[in-house]
Structure formats: C-alpha cells, structure tokens
C-alpha positions in Angstrom: -37.5 47.7 133.8 -37.4 47.3 137.6 -35.4 48.9 140.3 -33.3 45.8 140.8 -32.5 45.5 137.1 -29.2 43.6 137.0 -28.0 45.0 133.6 -24.6 46.6 133.8 -24.0 50.2 132.9 -26.8 51.9 134.8 -25.3 55.0 136.3 -27.3 54.7 139.6 -26.1 51.1 140.1 -22.5 51.9 139.2 -22.4 54.8 141.7 -24.1 52.6 144.4 -21.5 49.8 143.8 -18.6 52.2 144.0 -19.9 53.7 147.2 -20.9 50.4 148.9 -17.9 48.4 147.8 -15.1 50.9 147.9 -16.5 53.7 150.0 -16.1 56.1 147.1 -18.2 59.1 146.3 -18.5 61.7 143.7 -16.8 64.9 144.9 -17.2 67.2 141.9 -17.6 67.4 138.2 -14.5 68.7 136.4 -14.9 71.1 133.5 -12.2 70.7 130.9 -11.8 73.2 128.0 -12.3 71.6 124.6 -9.6 73.8 123.0 -6.3 74.9 124.5 -4.2 77.9 123.7 -0.7 77.2 122.4 0.7 78.1 125.8 -1.6 75.7 127.6 -0.7 72.9 125.2 3.0 73.5 125.7 2.6 73.6 129.5 0.6 70.4 129.5 3.2 68.7 127.3 6.0 69.8 129.6 4.2 68.5 132.7 3.4 65.2 131.0 7.1 64.8 129.8 8.3 65.5 133.4 5.9 62.9 134.8 6.9 60.3 132.2 10.6 60.9 132.8 10.1 60.6 136.6 8.1 57.4 136.2 10.6 55.8 133.9 13.5 56.7 136.2 11.6 55.2 139.2 10.9 52.0 137.2 14.5 51.6 136.1 15.6 52.0 139.7 13.6 49.0 140.8 
C-alpha cells in the first residue's frame, strides 16, 4: 500500500478531498447518547414533527 493509493474509502483521502474540493473541515466530534429518556424521545419526536410540518407546508406553497 502506498501513500497515493487510489482506493476509495480511506479516511485520510476522504478528508483531504473534502478539504481541497469543498473547503470543508472537521469542526468537532458529536457525542450522541445511545439511549434516550422518555422525555428526550418525546421532545425529539415533537421537534421532528414540527420540522416535517414546516417542510411540507413550504413544499406545498411552491
């Protein structure tokens, strides 16, 4: 295996491509809990439902 290995999926190459092509960079790593409390689940579902409703309303308005 060499440094200029053209195989896709190599993390270093993907990050380089994103940076060079789109001027993107990794800002932080997000930690997400594996299990949610019932209150957290309800809150997330409410937020998602609001986003979905807003999105569908905007699409229908077009």
